[in-house]
C-alpha positions in Angstrom: 11.4 -3.3 2.7 9.5 -5.4 5.6 6.5 -3.7 5.4 6.0 -3.4 1.7 6.9 -6.7 1.1 4.2 -8.2 3.5 1.9 -5.9 2.2 2.8 -7.4 -1.1 2.1 -10.9 -0.3 -1.1 -9.9 2.1 -2.3 -8.0 -1.5 -1.7 -11.0 -3.1 -2.9 -13.2 -0.8 -6.3 -12.0 -0.8 -6.5 -10.7 -4.4 -5.9 -7.3 -3.1 -4.6 -6.2 -7.2 -7.2 -7.9 -9.1 -5.5 -10.7 -10.2 -2.2 -8.9 -11.2 0.7 -10.8 -10.5 3.6 -8.3 -8.3 7.0 -9.3 -7.9 10.1 -7.8 -7.6 12.4 -5.7 -9.0 9.2 -3.9 -9.3 8.3 -1.9 -12.1 6.5 1.2 -12.6 3.5 -0.7 -13.5 3.4 -2.6 -10.6 4.4 0.8 -8.7 1.8 2.6 -10.1 -1.0 -0.8 -8.9 0.2 -0.6 -5.2 -0.1 3.1 -5.2 -3.5 3.0 -6.2 -4.5 -0.2 -3.8 -2.9 1.7 -1.1 -4.9 4.6 -2.2 -8.1 2.9 -1.7 -6.9 1.2 1.4 -6.9 4.4 3.1 -10.3 5.4 2.1 -11.5 6.2 5.5 -14.3 3.7 5.0 -11.9 0.9 4.4 -9.5 2.4 7.0 -12.3 2.4 9.2 -13.2 -1.2 8.5 -16.9 0.7 7.4 -16.5 1.6 11.7 -16.1 -2.1 12.6 -12.5 -1.6 14.2 -12.1 1.0 16.9 -10.3 4.1 16.8 -6.9 2.4 17.9 -7.0 -0.4 15.5 -7.5 2.1 12.8 -4.6 3.7 13.6 -2.2 1.6 13.5 -3.6 0.7 9.8 -2.6 4.1 9.2 0.6 3.6 10.4 1.4 0.6 8.6 0.0 1.8 5.6 2.6 4.9 6.2 5.3 2.4 6.4 4.5 1.3 3.0 4.3 3.9 1.2 7.9 5.1 3.2 9.9 2.3 1.9 7.9 2.3 -1.3 8.8 5.7 -1.9 12.5 4.7 -1.1 12.0 1.6 -3.5 11.3 4.0 -6.4 14.4 6.6 -5.5 17.2 4.2 -5.4 15.4 2.0 -8.6 14.8 5.1 -10.8 11.1 5.0 -10.6 8.6 7.2 -9.8 6.5 7.2 -7.2 2.5 8.0 -7.7 0.5 10.1 -5.4 -1.0 8.3 -2.7 -4.4 11.0 -2.2 -5.9 8.6 0.7 -2.5 9.7 3.0 -1.9 12.7 4.5 
């Protein structure tokens, strides 16, 4: 859950959840919001910072987001919540 916690804290710090509060235990609404934000973060222009970072840096971001998605899926499974599809994750 380390990656999921780090992701949530980073999004809260930078306003990535559009002013909405996300706290544990996660509700279905929070899970949906996290998945939507991950989908946004994984779009090519956001993942590659509009070409401002190297392919290796973008790959590290992609790997981190993959870990966050896996931890969110595990959380949903354990807590009987629905896991939305993150479209941008292959």
